C-alpha positions in Angstrom: 50.0 -8.0 -4.0 49.0 -11.4 -3.1 49.8 -13.6 -6.9 46.2 -15.7 -6.5 44.4 -12.4 -5.9 46.2 -10.7 -8.2 44.9 -13.1 -11.0 41.7 -13.3 -9.6 41.2 -9.4 -9.8 42.6 -9.8 -14.1 40.2 -12.2 -14.5 37.2 -11.0 -13.1 37.3 -7.2 -14.0 40.3 -6.1 -16.2 39.9 -8.5 -19.0 35.8 -7.3 -19.2 36.8 -4.2 -19.5 40.2 -4.0 -21.6 39.2 -5.4 -24.2 41.1 -3.2 -26.3 44.3 -4.2 -25.5 46.6 -5.7 -27.7 46.5 -9.7 -27.8 49.2 -11.0 -25.9 49.8 -7.7 -23.7 48.4 -8.3 -20.0 50.6 -6.1 -17.9 48.5 -3.8 -15.9 49.8 -1.0 -13.4 49.3 -0.8 -9.8 46.3 1.8 -10.3 44.7 -0.6 -12.2 45.0 -3.1 -10.1 44.1 -1.4 -7.1 40.9 0.1 -8.9 40.3 -3.5 -10.3 40.2 -4.4 -6.5 38.1 -2.1 -5.1 35.1 -3.1 -8.1 36.1 -7.1 -7.0 35.3 -6.1 -3.3 32.3 -4.2 -4.1 30.9 -6.7 -6.5 31.9 -9.4 -3.3 29.9 -7.8 -0.6 27.2 -6.9 -3.0 26.7 -11.1 -3.7 27.0 -11.9 -0.6 24.3 -9.6 0.6 22.3 -10.9 -2.0 22.7 -14.3 -0.8 21.5 -13.3 2.8 18.5 -11.7 1.9 17.5 -14.5 -0.4 18.3 -16.6 2.0 16.4 -15.0 5.0 13.7 -14.9 2.6 13.2 -18.7 2.0 13.7 -19.0 5.3 10.8 -16.8 6.1 8.4 -17.8 3.2 8.9 -21.8 4.0 7.9 -20.5 7.8 4.9 -19.0 6.7 3.5 -22.1 4.2 4.4 -24.7 6.7 3.6 -23.3 10.0 0.3 -21.4 8.9 -1.1 -21.9 5.5 -0.6 -25.5 4.6 -2.3 -26.7 7.5 -5.0 -24.6 7.3 -5.8 -25.3 3.9 -5.1 -21.5 2.7 -3.8 -20.1 -0.7 -2.0 -17.4 -1.7 -1.8 -16.0 -5.3 0.5 -16.0 -7.6 2.7 -19.1 -8.5 2.7 -20.0 -5.0 -1.3 -19.5 -4.6 -1.4 -21.8 -8.0 0.9 -24.4 -5.8 -1.3 -24.5 -2.9 -4.6 -25.1 -4.4 -3.0 -28.1 -6.7 -1.1 -29.7 -3.7 -5.2 -29.4 -1.8 -6.4 -30.8 -4.5 -4.4 -33.5 -5.5 -1.8 -34.2 -2.6 0.9 -33.6 -4.8 3.9 -32.3 -2.5 3.8 -28.9 -2.6 7.7 -28.8 -2.5 7.6 -30.5 -6.6 5.0 -28.0 -7.3 6.3 -25.3 -6.3 9.6 -26.1 -8.4 7.9 -27.3 -11.4 5.3 -24.7 -11.7 8.0 -21.5 -11.5 10.7 -23.6 -14.4 8.3 -21.8 -17.2 8.6 -18.5 -15.4 12.7 -18.8 -14.6 13.0 -19.6 -18.4 10.5 -16.4 -19.2 13.2 -14.5 -16.9 16.4 -15.2 -18.9 15.0 -13.9 -22.0 13.0 -11.0 -21.2 15.0 -9.9 -18.0 18.3 -10.7 -18.3 20.7 -14.5 -17.2 21.8 -13.0 -13.7 18.0 -12.5 -12.6 17.2 -15.8 -14.1 20.0 -17.9 -12.3 19.5 -16.3 -9.0 15.1 -16.6 -9.2 16.3 -19.9 -10.1 18.5 -20.7 -6.8 15.8 -19.3 -4.8 13.4 -21.2 -6.1 15.1 -24.5 -6.1 16.4 -23.5 -2.1 12.9 -23.1 -0.9 11.7 -26.5 -2.4 14.5 -28.0 -0.9 14.1 -26.3 2.5 9.8 -27.5 2.3 10.9 -30.6 1.4 13.8 -31.5 4.2 13.1 -28.6 6.9 9.2 -29.0 8.9 8.2 -26.2 10.6 5.6 -27.0 13.7 2.7 -25.3 13.4 1.6 -22.2 15.2 -2.1 -21.6 15.8 -5.5 -22.5 14.5 -7.6 -19.5 14.4 -8.1 -18.9 10.9 -8.1 -14.8 11.1 -4.4 -15.2 12.7 -3.3 -17.6 9.9 -4.4 -15.8 7.3 -2.5 -12.7 8.8 0.5 -14.3 9.9 0.7 -16.4 7.3 0.5 -13.1 4.8 3.3 -11.3 6.8 6.0 -14.5 6.8 5.3 -15.2 3.1 5.1 -11.1 1.7 8.5 -11.1 3.7 10.1 -13.7 2.2 9.2 -12.6 -1.1 10.0 -9.1 -0.4 13.6 -10.1 1.2 14.3 -11.9 -2.2 13.5 -9.3 -4.4 15.9 -7.2 -2.2 18.1 -9.6 -2.7 17.7 -10.1 -6.9 15.5 -12.6 -7.2 11.7 -13.6 -6.4 10.3 -17.0 -5.3 6.6 -16.2 -7.4 7.4 -16.4 -10.8 3.7 -14.3 -11.5 5.8 -10.8 -11.5 7.9 -12.2 -14.6 4.4 -13.4 -16.4 3.3 -9.9 -15.7 6.2 -8.4 -17.2 5.7 -10.2 -20.0 1.9 -9.9 -20.9 2.2 -6.4 -20.2 4.2 -6.0 -23.1 2.6 -7.9 -25.6 -0.8 -6.6 -24.5 -0.3 -3.3 -23.3 -1.8 -3.3 -20.0 -0.5 -2.2 -16.3 1.6 -4.7 -14.3 -0.9 -4.1 -11.7 -4.1 -5.1 -14.3 -2.7 -8.4 -15.3 -1.6 -9.4 -11.5 -5.2 -8.7 -10.3 -6.6 -10.8 -13.1 -4.6 -14.1 -12.0 -5.5 -13.5 -8.6 -9.1 -13.2 -9.4 -8.6 -16.3 -11.3 -7.0 -18.1 -8.0 -9.3 -17.0 -5.7 -12.4 -18.2 -7.8 -10.8 -21.7 -8.3 -10.5 -21.7 -4.5 -13.9 -20.4 -3.7 -14.9 -22.7 -6.0 -12.7 -26.0 -5.2 -12.3 -25.3 -1.5 -14.9 -22.7 0.2 -16.0 -19.4 -0.2 -14.7 -19.3 3.6 -11.4 -20.4 2.5 -10.8 -18.1 -0.3 -12.0 -15.0 1.7 -9.6 -15.9 4.4 -7.0 -16.6 1.5 -7.8 -12.9 0.5 -6.7 -11.5 3.3 -3.5 -13.6 3.0 -2.9 -12.5 -0.3 -3.1 -8.4 1.1 -1.6 -8.7 3.9 1.6 -10.7 2.2 1.2 -7.9 -0.4 1.3 -4.7 2.2 4.2 -6.7 3.5 6.1 -7.2 -0.1 5.7 -2.7 -0.2 7.1 -2.8 3.1 10.2 -4.7 2.8 10.6 -3.5 -1.0 10.6 0.4 -0.7 12.0 0.4 3.0 10.7 1.5 6.6 11.9 5.1 5.3 9.4 7.0 2.5 11.6 10.2 1.0 9.6 12.5 -1.0 11.5 14.9 -4.0 11.4 18.6 -3.4 11.4 21.4 -6.4 11.3 24.6 -5.4 10.5 27.5 -8.1 10.7 31.3 -6.4 12.8 34.5 -6.5 14.1 34.0 -3.1 15.6 30.8 -4.1 19.2 31.2 -2.3 17.5 31.5 0.8 15.2 29.2 0.5 19.0 26.6 -0.5 20.8 28.0 2.5 17.7 26.9 5.1 17.3 23.6 3.4 21.0 23.3 4.5 21.4 24.9 7.3 18.5 24.8 9.0 17.0 21.4 7.4 21.1 19.9 7.7 20.3 18.2 3.7 21.9 18.4 0.8 20.2 20.5 -2.4 20.8 20.6 -5.9 20.0 24.1 -8.2 19.9 24.3 -11.5 18.5 26.8 -13.8 15.3 27.4 -15.0 14.3 29.1 -18.4 11.2 31.7 -18.5 7.3 31.2 -17.9 4.7 32.4 -17.2 2.7 32.4 -13.5 0.4 34.5 -11.6 2.5 37.5 -12.0 2.8 37.5 -15.4 6.6 35.8 -17.6 9.3 35.6 -15.6 13.1 35.8 -15.4 15.0 33.1 -15.3 15.9 31.8 -11.9 17.3 29.4 -9.8 15.1 25.9 -8.8 16.2 24.0 -5.5 15.8 20.1 -5.7 16.2 18.2 -2.4 15.2 14.8 -1.4 13.9 14.5 2.2 11.8 12.2 4.8 8.3 12.2 5.1 8.8 13.0 8.4 10.5 16.6 7.8 8.1 17.2 4.9 6.0 19.3 7.7 8.7 21.1 8.8 10.4 22.3 5.1 6.6 23.7 4.2 6.7 26.3 7.2 10.4 27.2 6.6 9.6 28.0 2.6 6.3 29.2 3.7 8.3 31.8 6.4 10.9 32.8 3.4 8.2 33.2 0.0 4.8 32.1 0.5 4.0 32.5 -3.1 6.6 30.1 -4.3 5.9 26.9 -6.4 6.0 23.7 -4.6 6.2 20.1 -6.1 6.3 17.4 -4.4 6.9 13.9 -5.5 7.2 10.1 -4.3 10.8 8.4 -3.9 11.2 4.8 -3.9 14.9 5.3 -2.0 18.4 7.0 -2.3 21.6 6.8 -2.3 24.7 8.3 -1.2 24.3 12.1 -0.3 23.5 13.8 3.7 19.8 11.8 3.7 20.8 8.6 5.5 24.3 10.1 7.0 23.0 12.9 9.1 19.6 12.3 12.0 16.0 14.0 11.6 16.5 17.8 13.0 12.6 18.7 14.4 
């Protein structure tokens, strides 16, 4: 193994995992080095992916701001909306306001979330400010509805891509997390409250029409953000309790082509009185497969108890590796 690579593996991975080693003992086996190399490779690829996602997010957000929102005096919610509103009223450059207004949120992120997240967020916000200050995108349209919709789309896509990369380019979510812990309310309530204040100020200082179009921008950005964070595919976790659990398990594996988890359940009470111990089947499928699964379960046991719950995303297993079968 290359000496530089070996030193990098020891410094980045093995030293942190082997603090129990006696001081001065620096020998590592080939197995430990190979395992460290694998971990270093995974970590490097993850950071590279994060950098690409954050960069794409910054480009998308800057394009949405400069080509749609700024030329037409539209705003968005959150810290970006505050920056746009102050910039419109005072003439202070937007890039400067985005940087200044988000500084408290970066500090807050460091205290309540973590050092890595705060560092990524600071880098993302700083690069967004630099991008707005140095790269000037051409205005696309003057149509107010198109500006509201597509400005919100590109801004929401930018925020969503940045979140997928492990950072935020709008610090409102960090403030919402902090206030929800202090006040005992939900994140959604805090964000809605902040945005009510922002859009009320827009209606007063700009115009009611501008505030209404800005609300469309915010709604489009929010939906786009959800789409990019949750992904194109939506998943459903299905728990099936039935005396015919083995038949259902075989059906999911053979007919649906999906993986299952089977675990034992204790006695409960149902329509037929107290039941015996039986196996419980759990699987994760896409929303597109849900109707087919219901039909197949109905064929095996129409009286089975089925519980479905939303799943944000999955990793590993068979669900993303095998194509849908209908």
